[in-house]
C-alpha positions as CSV (number, residue, x, y, z in Angstrom):
1,M,-59.4,34.9,-31.8
2,K,-59.8,38.2,-30.1
3,K,-57.8,41.1,-31.5
4,S,-55.9,41.5,-28.3
5,D,-54.8,37.8,-28.5
6,Y,-53.5,38.4,-32.1
7,F,-51.1,41.1,-31.0
8,I,-49.8,39.0,-28.1
9,L,-49.1,36.0,-30.5
10,I,-46.9,38.0,-32.9
11,P,-44.1,38.8,-30.5
12,T,-44.2,35.2,-29.1
13,L,-43.8,33.7,-32.6
14,L,-41.0,36.2,-33.4
15,M,-39.1,35.3,-30.2
16,S,-39.4,31.6,-30.9
17,F,-38.1,32.1,-34.5
18,L,-35.2,34.3,-33.2
19,S,-34.3,31.7,-30.6
20,S,-34.2,28.9,-33.1
21,F,-32.1,31.0,-35.5
22,Q,-29.6,31.7,-32.7
23,M,-29.5,28.0,-31.7
24,Y,-28.7,27.0,-35.3
25,A,-26.3,30.0,-35.7
26,Q,-24.2,29.2,-32.6
27,T,-20.5,29.1,-32.9
28,L,-18.8,26.0,-31.6
29,K,-16.8,26.8,-28.5
30,A,-15.2,24.5,-25.8
31,V,-14.8,26.1,-22.4
32,N,-12.2,25.2,-19.8
33,D,-13.3,22.8,-17.0
34,T,-12.1,22.5,-13.4
35,I,-12.7,19.1,-11.8
36,D,-12.1,18.2,-8.1
37,L,-11.0,14.6,-7.4
38,Y,-10.4,12.5,-4.3
39,P,-8.3,9.4,-4.4
40,G,-10.3,6.2,-4.8
41,I,-13.7,7.8,-5.5
42,P,-14.8,7.9,-9.2
43,K,-16.4,11.0,-10.5
44,T,-18.5,11.3,-13.7
45,V,-18.6,14.7,-15.4
46,N,-20.1,16.2,-18.6
47,L,-17.3,18.0,-20.3
48,L,-19.8,19.6,-22.7
49,G,-22.0,20.9,-20.0
50,N,-20.6,24.5,-20.1
51,D,-19.7,24.5,-23.8
52,T,-21.4,26.1,-26.8
53,V,-22.4,23.3,-29.1
54,P,-24.6,23.8,-32.2
55,Y,-27.9,21.9,-32.0
56,G,-28.3,18.9,-34.2
57,D,-24.8,18.9,-35.6
58,S,-22.7,15.7,-35.9
59,L,-20.1,15.9,-33.1
60,K,-17.1,14.0,-31.8
61,I,-15.0,14.6,-28.7
62,T,-11.4,13.5,-28.5
63,G,-9.0,13.5,-25.5
64,G,-10.8,14.2,-22.3
65,N,-8.0,12.6,-20.2
66,S,-5.2,14.0,-18.0
67,T,-1.5,14.4,-18.9
68,S,-0.6,12.3,-15.8
69,N,-1.0,8.6,-15.2
70,L,-2.3,9.5,-11.7
71,I,-5.8,9.6,-13.2
72,T,-7.6,6.9,-15.1
73,T,-10.2,8.1,-17.7
74,T,-13.3,6.1,-18.9
75,P,-15.6,7.5,-21.6
76,V,-19.2,7.0,-20.7
77,F,-21.7,8.7,-23.2
78,K,-21.7,11.8,-25.4
79,G,-19.2,13.9,-23.5
80,F,-19.6,12.2,-20.1
81,F,-16.3,10.8,-18.6
82,T,-15.6,9.0,-15.4
83,Y,-12.3,10.0,-13.7
84,L,-10.5,8.1,-10.9
85,V,-7.4,9.1,-9.0
86,I,-5.3,6.1,-8.2
87,P,-5.5,5.6,-4.4
88,L,-2.5,6.2,-2.2
89,W,-0.3,7.7,-4.8
90,G,0.7,10.6,-2.6
91,F,0.1,13.6,-4.8
92,N,-1.8,16.7,-3.6
93,G,-2.0,19.3,-6.3
94,N,-3.1,20.1,-9.8
95,V,-2.9,18.0,-13.0
96,S,-3.7,19.3,-16.5
97,G,-5.7,17.8,-19.3
98,Y,-7.5,18.8,-22.5
99,Y,-10.2,17.8,-24.9
100,T,-11.3,18.7,-28.4
101,I,-14.8,18.9,-29.9
102,I,-15.0,18.2,-33.6
103,D,-18.1,19.4,-35.5
104,Y,-18.3,17.4,-38.7
105,T,-21.4,19.3,-39.9
106,L,-19.6,22.7,-39.8
107,N,-16.1,21.2,-40.4
108,K,-14.9,23.0,-37.3
109,S,-13.2,22.1,-34.0
110,S,-12.6,23.8,-30.6
111,S,-10.3,22.7,-27.8
112,A,-10.3,23.5,-24.0
113,N,-8.1,22.7,-21.0
114,I,-9.1,20.7,-18.0
115,L,-7.7,21.4,-14.5
116,F,-7.8,18.4,-12.3
117,R,-7.5,19.4,-8.6
118,I,-6.4,16.4,-6.7
119,H,-7.2,16.5,-3.0
120,D,-4.9,13.9,-1.7
121,H,-3.4,14.4,1.8
122,S,-1.7,11.0,1.9
123,Y,1.7,12.4,2.4
124,D,3.4,15.3,4.2
125,S,7.1,16.1,5.0
126,L,9.2,16.3,8.1
127,D,11.2,19.5,7.5
128,I,12.1,21.0,10.8
129,N,15.8,20.3,10.6
130,N,18.3,19.8,7.7
131,V,16.3,16.9,6.3
132,K,13.1,17.0,4.3
133,A,11.5,13.6,4.2
134,A,8.2,12.6,2.6
135,I,6.0,10.5,4.9
136,T,3.1,8.6,3.3
137,A,-0.1,7.3,4.7
138,H,0.4,3.7,3.5
139,G,3.8,2.8,4.9
140,N,6.1,3.0,1.8
141,E,8.2,6.0,2.8
142,F,10.3,8.7,1.0
143,S,9.0,7.8,-2.5
144,L,6.0,9.0,-4.5
145,F,6.0,6.2,-7.1
146,G,5.8,7.4,-10.7
147,T,7.4,10.8,-10.0
148,G,11.0,9.5,-10.1
149,S,11.7,11.9,-7.2
150,N,14.0,11.3,-4.3
151,L,12.0,12.7,-1.4
152,F,14.6,12.2,1.4
153,R,16.3,15.5,0.7
154,I,19.4,16.6,2.6
155,P,20.2,19.5,2.7
156,K,16.4,20.0,2.7
157,D,16.4,23.0,0.3
158,S,18.5,21.1,-2.3
159,Q,17.6,18.4,-4.9
160,K,20.1,16.1,-3.3
161,G,19.1,13.0,-1.3
162,T,20.3,9.7,0.1
163,M,17.3,7.4,0.2
164,Y,14.8,6.5,-2.5
165,N,12.5,4.1,-0.6
166,F,12.0,2.5,2.8
167,S,9.3,0.0,4.0
168,L,8.6,-2.3,6.9
169,W,8.2,-6.1,6.5
170,I,6.6,-8.5,9.0
171,G,6.0,-12.2,8.8
172,G,5.5,-15.3,11.0
173,K,3.9,-18.7,11.1
174,G,0.6,-19.8,12.5
175,N,-0.2,-22.8,14.7
176,D,-0.2,-25.1,11.6
177,S,3.1,-23.6,10.3
178,T,1.2,-21.6,7.6
179,L,3.2,-18.6,6.7
180,Y,1.6,-15.1,7.0
181,L,3.5,-12.1,5.7
182,A,3.1,-8.5,4.6
183,A,6.1,-6.9,2.8
184,E,6.6,-4.3,0.2
185,K,9.4,-3.1,-2.1
186,Y,8.0,-0.8,-4.7
187,R,4.4,-2.1,-5.0
188,Q,5.1,-3.6,-8.4
189,G,3.9,-7.1,-7.7
190,P,5.9,-10.3,-8.5
191,T,6.1,-9.5,-12.2
192,G,7.6,-6.1,-11.7
193,G,4.7,-4.0,-13.0
194,V,4.0,-0.3,-12.6
195,A,5.3,1.0,-9.2
196,G,2.6,1.9,-6.7
197,R,-0.1,-0.4,-8.0
198,C,0.3,-3.6,-6.0
199,P,0.2,-2.9,-2.3
200,D,0.4,-5.2,0.8
201,F,-0.4,-2.3,3.1
202,Y,-3.4,0.0,3.1
203,A,-4.1,3.3,4.9
204,G,-6.1,3.2,8.0
205,P,-6.8,1.0,11.0
206,V,-8.0,-2.6,11.0
207,M,-11.8,-2.8,11.0
208,D,-14.6,-5.3,10.3
209,S,-14.1,-6.5,6.7
210,V,-17.6,-5.5,5.7
211,N,-16.9,-1.9,6.6
212,Y,-13.9,-1.4,4.3
213,S,-14.7,0.9,1.4
214,I,-13.2,3.5,-0.9
215,Y,-14.8,6.1,1.4
216,Q,-13.0,4.8,4.4
217,D,-9.9,4.7,2.3
218,T,-10.2,8.4,1.6
219,I,-10.8,9.2,5.2
220,W,-7.6,7.4,6.3
221,S,-5.4,8.1,3.3
222,R,-3.9,11.1,5.0
223,T,-1.2,12.2,7.4
224,W,-1.3,14.3,10.5
225,K,1.5,16.8,11.0
226,V,1.9,18.5,14.4
227,R,4.6,20.7,15.9
228,K,5.5,21.2,19.5
229,P,4.7,25.0,19.5
230,E,1.2,24.3,18.2
231,I,0.6,21.9,21.0
232,E,2.0,24.2,23.6
233,Y,-0.2,27.1,22.3
234,H,-3.3,24.8,22.3
235,K,-2.6,23.7,25.9
236,T,-2.8,27.3,27.1
237,H,-5.6,28.6,24.8
238,W,-8.0,25.7,24.3
239,N,-10.6,27.2,26.7
240,I,-10.3,30.8,25.5
241,P,-13.3,32.0,23.5
242,G,-12.7,32.4,19.8
243,Y,-9.6,30.0,19.8
244,Q,-9.6,27.5,17.0
245,A,-7.1,24.6,17.1
246,P,-5.0,23.8,14.0
247,V,-6.6,21.3,11.7
248,D,-4.3,18.4,12.5
249,I,-4.9,18.8,16.2
250,L,-8.7,19.1,15.6
251,T,-8.7,15.9,13.5
252,W,-6.1,13.9,15.4
253,P,-7.2,10.3,15.2
254,G,-7.2,9.6,18.9
255,N,-10.3,7.3,18.8
256,G,-11.5,4.7,16.3
257,I,-15.2,4.0,15.5
258,T,-15.9,0.8,17.4
259,A,-19.1,0.3,15.5
260,L,-17.0,-0.3,12.4
261,G,-14.7,-2.7,14.2
262,Q,-11.9,-0.2,14.8
263,A,-10.0,-0.1,18.0
264,A,-11.3,2.4,20.6
265,Q,-7.9,4.0,21.1
266,L,-5.7,4.9,18.2
267,A,-3.3,7.8,18.1
268,P,-1.6,8.8,21.4
269,Y,-3.1,11.8,23.2
270,Y,-3.3,13.4,26.6
271,D,-6.8,12.9,28.1
272,R,-7.3,15.9,30.3
273,N,-10.6,14.8,31.9
274,G,-10.0,11.1,31.7
275,D,-13.1,10.3,29.6
276,H,-11.1,8.1,27.1
277,S,-12.4,10.3,24.3
278,Y,-10.2,12.6,22.3
279,D,-11.7,16.1,22.2
280,P,-9.4,19.1,21.8
281,A,-12.3,21.3,23.0
282,D,-11.8,19.6,26.4
283,G,-8.2,20.4,26.5
284,D,-7.0,17.1,25.0
285,Y,-4.0,17.2,22.7
286,P,-1.7,14.9,20.7
287,L,1.2,13.2,22.4
288,I,4.2,13.4,20.0
289,R,7.9,12.7,20.0
290,G,10.3,15.4,18.9
291,D,9.6,19.0,18.0
292,E,7.7,18.0,14.8
293,A,5.9,14.8,14.0
294,V,4.0,13.2,11.2
295,F,1.6,10.4,12.2
296,V,0.0,7.8,10.0
297,I,-1.9,4.5,10.5
298,F,-1.9,1.6,8.0
299,N,-2.8,-2.1,8.0
300,D,-2.3,-5.3,5.9
301,D,-5.9,-6.4,6.4
302,R,-7.8,-4.2,3.9
303,D,-7.3,-6.3,0.8
304,I,-5.1,-9.1,-0.7
305,H,-1.3,-8.8,-0.7
306,K,-0.5,-7.9,-4.2
307,E,3.2,-7.3,-3.7
308,S,4.3,-10.4,-1.6
309,G,1.4,-12.7,-2.2
310,G,1.4,-13.4,1.6
311,K,-1.6,-14.3,3.7
312,K,-3.1,-11.4,5.6
313,M,-1.8,-11.1,9.2
314,G,-4.3,-8.6,10.5
315,V,-1.6,-6.2,11.7
316,E,-2.2,-2.5,12.3
317,I,0.8,-0.2,12.3
318,H,1.1,3.2,13.8
319,L,4.1,5.2,12.5
320,M,5.2,8.4,14.2
321,A,8.0,10.0,12.2
322,F,9.7,12.8,14.1
323,A,12.6,15.2,14.3
324,F,14.2,17.6,16.7
325,D,14.8,21.3,16.2
326,M,18.5,21.3,17.1
327,P,20.3,23.4,14.4
328,N,23.5,23.5,16.3
329,D,23.9,19.8,16.9
330,S,25.6,18.1,13.9
331,A,24.0,14.7,14.7
332,F,20.4,15.6,15.4
333,K,20.0,18.3,12.8
334,N,20.8,15.6,10.2
335,T,18.7,12.8,11.6
336,I,15.0,11.9,11.5
337,F,13.3,9.1,13.6
338,F,10.6,6.5,13.1
339,N,8.6,5.0,16.0
340,Y,6.5,2.0,14.9
341,K,3.9,0.4,17.1
342,I,2.7,-2.8,15.5
343,Y,-0.6,-4.3,16.8
344,N,-1.7,-7.9,16.2
345,R,-5.5,-7.4,15.7
346,S,-6.0,-10.9,14.5
347,P,-7.1,-14.0,16.6
348,R,-3.8,-15.8,15.6
349,T,-0.5,-16.3,17.3
350,Y,2.5,-15.9,15.0
351,Y,5.6,-17.9,15.9
352,N,9.1,-17.3,14.7
353,A,8.1,-13.8,13.6
354,F,10.5,-11.3,12.2
355,I,10.2,-7.6,11.4
356,G,12.2,-6.4,8.4
357,A,13.4,-3.0,7.2
358,F,13.7,-2.8,3.4
359,L,15.7,0.1,2.1
360,D,16.8,1.5,-1.3
361,L,19.7,3.8,-0.6
362,D,20.6,6.2,-3.4
363,I,23.5,8.4,-2.2
364,G,22.9,11.2,-4.8
365,Y,23.6,9.3,-8.1
366,A,22.0,5.9,-7.7
367,L,24.5,3.8,-9.7
368,D,27.8,4.2,-7.8
369,D,27.0,3.2,-4.2
370,Y,28.1,0.6,-1.6
371,I,26.2,-0.8,1.3
372,G,27.3,-2.6,4.5
373,C,26.4,-2.9,8.2
374,D,27.9,-2.0,11.6
375,V,26.8,-4.9,13.8
376,E,27.7,-3.4,17.2
377,R,26.0,-0.1,16.2
378,S,22.9,-1.9,15.0
379,S,23.2,0.0,11.7
380,I,22.9,-0.5,8.0
381,I,25.3,2.0,6.2
382,G,25.2,3.2,2.6
383,F,28.0,5.3,1.1
384,N,29.5,6.3,-2.2
385,G,31.7,3.8,-4.0
386,L,33.7,6.3,-6.0
387,P,35.7,9.4,-4.9
388,S,33.0,11.7,-6.5
389,D,29.3,11.1,-6.5
390,G,28.0,11.1,-10.1
391,S,29.5,13.1,-12.9
392,G,27.7,16.5,-12.6
393,Q,24.1,15.3,-13.0
394,G,21.4,17.1,-11.1
395,G,20.9,15.9,-7.5
396,T,24.5,14.5,-7.1
397,Y,26.9,15.4,-4.3
398,G,30.1,15.5,-6.2
399,A,33.4,15.4,-4.2
400,H,33.4,14.3,-0.6
401,P,30.1,12.4,-0.8
402,P,28.1,11.7,2.4
403,A,27.2,8.5,4.2
404,Q,23.7,7.4,5.4
405,S,22.6,4.9,8.0
406,V,19.4,3.2,9.0
407,T,20.0,2.5,12.7
408,I,17.8,0.2,14.7
409,L,17.6,1.9,18.1
410,G,15.2,-0.6,19.6
411,G,13.6,-3.6,17.9
412,P,10.8,-6.0,19.0
413,F,10.7,-7.4,22.5
414,M,12.3,-10.8,23.0
415,D,10.0,-13.6,24.3
416,P,9.7,-13.5,28.1
417,A,12.4,-15.5,30.0
418,G,11.3,-14.6,33.5
419,Y,14.5,-12.9,34.5
420,D,16.8,-10.1,33.4
421,R,19.0,-11.3,30.6
422,P,22.6,-10.2,31.3
423,R,24.9,-8.2,29.0
424,L,28.1,-9.3,30.6
425,D,29.5,-12.7,31.7
426,N,30.9,-13.5,35.2
427,T,34.2,-11.9,34.3
428,G,32.6,-8.6,33.1
429,H,33.1,-9.2,29.4
430,Q,30.4,-8.7,26.7
431,L,28.4,-11.8,25.9
432,C,28.2,-13.0,22.3
433,N,24.5,-12.8,21.7
434,E,21.6,-10.3,21.1
435,S,22.9,-8.1,23.9
436,I,25.7,-6.9,21.6
437,N,23.3,-4.4,20.0
438,G,20.0,-4.9,21.8
439,T,18.5,-2.9,24.7
440,G,17.3,-3.7,28.2
441,F,20.0,-6.3,29.0
442,G,21.5,-6.2,32.5
443,D,19.3,-3.4,33.9
444,S,17.7,-5.5,36.7
445,I,14.3,-5.5,34.9
446,A,13.0,-8.8,33.7
447,D,11.8,-9.3,30.2
448,N,12.2,-5.8,28.8
449,E,15.0,-6.8,26.4
450,R,14.6,-5.7,22.8
451,Y,16.4,-6.9,19.7
452,G,18.7,-4.7,17.7
453,L,19.7,-5.6,14.2
454,T,19.9,-9.4,14.0
455,N,20.2,-10.0,10.2
456,F,21.3,-8.1,7.1
457,L,21.5,-8.9,3.4
458,S,22.6,-6.7,0.5
459,I,20.7,-6.8,-2.7
460,I,22.0,-5.4,-6.0
461,N,19.7,-4.6,-8.8
462,N,20.0,-6.9,-11.8
463,S,22.4,-9.1,-9.7
464,N,22.9,-12.9,-9.7
465,S,19.7,-14.9,-9.5
466,Y,20.3,-16.1,-5.9
467,N,20.4,-12.6,-4.5
468,Y,17.9,-10.8,-6.7
469,E,14.9,-9.1,-5.1
470,P,12.5,-11.6,-3.5
471,K,9.6,-12.6,-5.8
472,N,7.3,-14.8,-3.5
473,T,6.2,-15.0,0.1
474,M,8.8,-17.5,1.2
475,E,11.6,-15.5,-0.3
476,F,10.5,-12.4,1.6
477,Y,10.4,-14.4,4.8
478,H,13.8,-16.1,4.1
479,Y,15.5,-12.8,3.4
480,M,14.7,-11.6,6.9
481,Q,16.6,-14.7,8.1
482,S,19.6,-14.2,5.9
483,I,18.6,-17.0,3.5
484,W,19.0,-16.5,-0.2
485,R,16.4,-17.2,-2.9
486,D,18.0,-20.6,-3.6
487,S,17.4,-21.5,0.1
488,T,21.1,-21.5,1.0
489,H,22.1,-19.5,4.0
490,L,24.2,-16.3,3.8
491,F,27.9,-17.5,3.7
492,Y,30.7,-15.4,5.0
493,G,33.0,-13.8,2.5
494,G,32.8,-12.9,-1.2
495,E,29.3,-12.1,-2.3
496,G,27.8,-14.1,0.5
497,H,27.4,-17.4,-1.3
498,A,29.6,-20.5,-1.7
499,G,29.4,-20.2,-5.4
500,Y,30.4,-16.6,-5.4
501,G,33.5,-16.3,-3.3
502,G,32.1,-17.2,0.1
503,Y,34.4,-19.1,2.5
504,G,32.0,-19.5,5.4
505,P,30.6,-20.3,7.8
506,D,26.9,-19.5,7.7
507,C,26.3,-16.0,9.2
508,R,23.7,-13.3,10.0
509,F,25.3,-10.1,8.6
510,M,26.6,-9.3,5.1
511,Y,29.5,-6.9,4.7
512,P,30.1,-6.2,8.4
513,G,33.6,-5.0,7.9
514,E,35.3,-5.3,11.2
515,S,32.3,-4.1,13.2
516,D,31.5,-7.6,14.7
517,S,34.4,-7.9,17.1
518,L,33.0,-11.0,18.9
519,N,32.0,-12.7,15.6
520,W,28.4,-12.9,16.7
521,G,27.3,-13.1,13.0
522,P,29.1,-16.3,12.2
523,G,27.9,-18.0,15.4
524,C,30.6,-16.6,17.7
525,Q,33.4,-18.3,15.8
526,L,36.1,-17.0,13.6
527,P,35.3,-17.0,9.9
528,N,37.1,-19.5,7.6
529,G,38.9,-16.6,5.9
530,P,39.6,-12.9,6.4
531,V,37.3,-11.3,9.1
532,N,37.3,-7.9,7.4
533,W,34.5,-8.4,4.8
534,T,33.1,-5.5,2.7
535,A,31.6,-5.2,-0.8
536,K,34.8,-3.5,-1.9
537,I,37.1,-6.2,-0.6
538,A,34.8,-8.8,-2.2
539,G,35.4,-7.1,-5.6
540,V,31.8,-6.0,-6.0
541,L,31.4,-2.9,-8.2
542,P,29.5,0.0,-6.9
543,G,25.9,0.1,-8.1
544,D,22.2,0.5,-7.4
545,I,22.0,-1.0,-3.9
546,R,19.2,-2.2,-1.8
547,G,19.2,-4.0,1.6
548,I,17.0,-5.8,4.0
549,G,17.8,-5.7,7.8
550,A,15.7,-7.7,10.2
551,M,14.9,-8.2,13.9
552,G,13.7,-11.4,15.5
553,P,12.6,-14.1,16.1
554,F,9.7,-13.5,18.5
555,T,6.2,-14.7,19.3
556,F,3.4,-12.4,18.4
557,K,0.2,-13.1,20.2
558,P,-3.3,-11.7,19.6
559,G,-3.6,-8.3,21.2
560,D,0.2,-7.9,21.5
561,V,2.0,-4.7,20.6
562,Q,5.5,-4.7,19.3
563,E,7.6,-1.5,18.9
564,V,10.4,-0.6,16.6
565,D,12.5,2.6,16.9
566,I,14.7,3.6,13.9
567,A,17.1,6.6,13.3
568,F,18.1,7.7,9.8
569,V,21.4,9.3,10.4
570,F,23.4,11.4,7.8
571,A,27.0,12.6,7.9
572,R,29.3,14.2,5.4
573,D,33.0,14.9,5.9
574,Y,34.7,17.6,3.8
575,T,38.2,17.4,5.2
576,G,39.5,13.8,4.7
577,Q,42.1,13.0,2.0
578,D,40.5,9.6,1.3
579,T,37.1,10.6,0.0
580,L,35.5,7.2,0.6
581,E,36.1,6.5,4.3
582,P,36.0,9.8,6.3
583,S,32.2,10.3,5.8
584,V,31.6,6.7,7.1
585,E,33.8,7.3,10.1
586,K,32.0,10.6,10.9
587,L,28.7,8.8,10.5
588,R,29.7,6.3,13.1
589,Q,30.4,9.2,15.5
590,M,27.0,10.6,14.8
591,I,25.3,7.2,15.3
592,D,27.0,6.9,18.7
593,I,25.6,10.3,19.8
594,V,22.1,9.4,18.7
595,R,22.1,5.9,20.2
596,N,23.4,7.3,23.5
597,S,20.6,9.8,23.6
598,Y,18.0,7.1,23.0
599,N,19.5,4.7,25.6
600,T,19.7,7.4,28.3
601,G,16.5,9.2,27.3
602,K,18.4,12.5,27.2
603,L,19.2,14.8,24.3
604,P,22.5,16.5,24.1
605,N,20.8,19.7,25.2
606,G,19.5,18.0,28.3
607,N,15.9,17.7,27.2
608,S,14.0,14.4,27.2
609,F,14.3,12.2,24.1
610,F,10.8,10.8,24.7
611,G,7.4,12.4,24.8
612,I,8.4,16.0,24.9
613,N,4.9,17.2,25.4
614,D,3.8,14.4,27.8
615,P,3.0,15.9,31.2
616,T,4.8,12.9,32.7
617,N,8.6,12.5,32.8
618,H,10.5,9.3,32.1
619,S,12.7,8.7,35.1
620,S,12.1,5.7,37.4
621,S,14.9,6.5,39.8
622,E,12.4,7.3,42.6
623,M,10.7,3.9,42.6
624,K,11.0,0.2,41.8
625,I,8.1,-1.9,40.3
626,F,8.0,-5.7,41.0
627,P,7.4,-8.3,39.9
628,N,8.0,-7.1,36.4
629,P,6.5,-8.5,34.2
630,S,3.4,-9.3,36.2
631,Y,0.0,-10.9,35.5
632,D,-1.9,-10.1,38.7
633,V,-0.4,-7.7,41.2
634,I,2.4,-5.2,41.2
635,N,4.3,-3.6,44.1
636,I,5.6,-0.1,43.9
637,L,8.5,0.5,46.3
638,F,9.7,4.1,46.8
639,N,13.3,4.9,47.8
640,R,12.2,7.8,50.0
641,P,9.4,8.5,52.6
642,V,6.1,9.5,51.0
643,N,4.2,12.4,52.5
644,G,0.5,12.6,52.0
645,N,-1.6,11.1,49.2
646,L,-0.3,9.8,45.9
647,K,-2.0,10.2,42.5
648,I,-1.2,7.1,40.5
649,R,-2.0,6.9,36.7
650,I,-1.5,4.0,34.4
651,I,-0.9,5.0,30.7
652,N,-1.0,2.5,27.9
653,I,1.4,2.3,24.9
654,S,-0.9,4.6,22.9
655,G,-0.5,7.4,25.5
656,C,-4.0,7.1,26.9
657,E,-4.7,7.1,30.6
658,I,-6.6,3.9,31.5
659,Y,-6.4,4.1,35.3
660,S,-6.2,7.0,37.8
661,S,-6.6,6.9,41.6
662,S,-5.6,8.8,44.7
663,I,-3.9,6.5,47.3
664,R,-2.5,7.0,50.8
665,P,0.4,4.6,50.9
666,S,1.2,2.4,53.9
667,G,4.9,3.1,54.5
668,E,6.9,3.2,51.3
669,N,5.0,0.5,49.4
670,V,1.9,0.5,47.2
671,Q,0.2,-2.5,45.8
672,L,-2.0,-2.4,42.6
673,D,-4.2,-5.1,41.1
674,V,-3.5,-5.3,37.4
675,R,-5.5,-8.3,36.4
676,G,-7.8,-6.2,34.3
677,L,-5.1,-4.9,32.1
678,A,-4.5,-6.4,28.6
679,A,-1.0,-7.8,27.9
680,G,1.5,-5.1,26.9
681,S,3.7,-2.3,28.2
682,Y,2.4,0.4,30.4
683,I,3.8,3.6,32.1
684,I,3.1,4.0,35.8
685,N,3.0,7.7,36.6
686,V,3.2,8.7,40.3
687,Q,2.6,12.2,41.5
688,A,3.5,13.0,45.1
689,K,3.6,16.2,47.0
690,D,7.3,16.7,46.5
691,F,8.2,14.6,43.4
692,T,6.8,13.1,40.2
693,T,8.2,9.9,38.6
694,N,7.5,7.2,36.1
695,G,8.2,3.6,35.8
696,K,7.5,0.9,33.1
697,V,5.7,-2.4,33.7
698,I,5.0,-5.2,31.3
699,I,1.7,-7.2,31.8
700,I,1.7,-10.8,30.6
701,K,-1.2,-13.2,30.3
């Protein structure tokens, strides 16, 4: 060895010795960790990776899990843990955890905290008016299961609320009479397990079965919230250098990925250049209702139906929840709206189909409520059963408690009859049939009639076995037809059953009070006892109430789209001496205001109820379209002379322009070939030199 090498070796050996000494002399220290998680995607981390751990010592790690049941924890190996956020829970925020390292060699321990940052955008809230309502991506609304929170808050800045849960049901029979059904209560499954774990519906559009994955789940487990001012600003600034659209306008799900089996057109949008592709950089923008909207897509095709046990239908549901910024209107400032579009993406036709609305109304304190229905207002109504709500608990209303409705503004289309179904008989009196609370009757347009509320049952938690919550597929389906769990039909009076005070006959609506003046519910005949039938009259004690309203029957063909419009109306009266009834009476007045706006298409302030940011309007007074429905050719007849060319656009139910042409009419009539259109409803938009108008046409096959 050369002398120079000797002097180099000494410091090298010294450094190696010191390093080994420091390693053995280290002090055990656990360091806090931050972990980012996305629902449905497992992530494995080494909690010891940033800790100071003595080399060679005997160690044990305890804990390592979160303090919330939102996250499952699986130990893997020597400090490695796999974490999974339960999909579709609806929580976007932070969750804490901790772990402890025990060093048996040194007889010491050290603990550290874990911050789990959950990136879950599967819910957002409507909050533009006096209501703050949580809208989730998977279709079970107003409730984040496991939190115990009522997230239909009114007033919005309070802890008070009137609804705990709301969900849509749908079921029908195939050609061989096999029942297909998707329906949720609390996602607990038939045995009543942990809420939120057993879904029938899943976030996102229907796609090819091989393409479903937890990664697609994560993409679609989200909501899109858009406000009218954002859209208006985007419309005037999209082509200005440096402008960047809001995230939910940028990511608006206007188009599906057809390579994955998704439909080409999804969320409604204005297609400025007509290329059938949503691109906000081209000036495209979302089409919404109201002044603020939350949009979601969910389906029943992703996986098995763990709540109802029903066979998959292959339905895709688009929900647009919306509200109007009308702080000075007592009806609209306390109301939110749902518009559902339900697509049959399956190859099957469903017969005798029904759409149901399941609701858990908690008017403040959950255990002192009543429920009933108003047949002619197409409404389910919940109200307090005692003069004061609760006894001072948090989130209760106290004296003068409010009332809450779920009002069916427009249900599914009735099967075509080939003519306009009338509302009145030859003497001008209201007919005793679906026209009592449906829409489109007697308006000279064939086959645009839609159901209102056709059935209603009240369900009381821990009630008698015949009217307990449904447990299997057939019970869910029967409840939408006013048939109890024991297969007997709803019976007028008492608790709706021959064995529990009912006096008959069979009927459609439970607890209608005196709202069914023509006795449509019991088959247009007088009941066999008192007509005025309410839960209070029947001697039912106030309690934790649930209900199921339904609309049908109808035939649901492949490619068909059905639509349901719902208003959630709230009212509270502070002046009445009788603290039980005045809020219900005020609620009926508010329902009338809302229904009139929907039926006329005009808000109390004069603005359009529909499509506030759609460049088309919704008046058809300038023209008549016939035949309607049509399967081959339509004629457009104008009630005034037409000067110059017409621009005619056809817009589908998703808001997408599918046809545009400039035509010079012959006289006052235009003929269009519509044989290339799929079955469904369409808007015909006509722009002339001196007027613009819209009409609606239904295409049948």
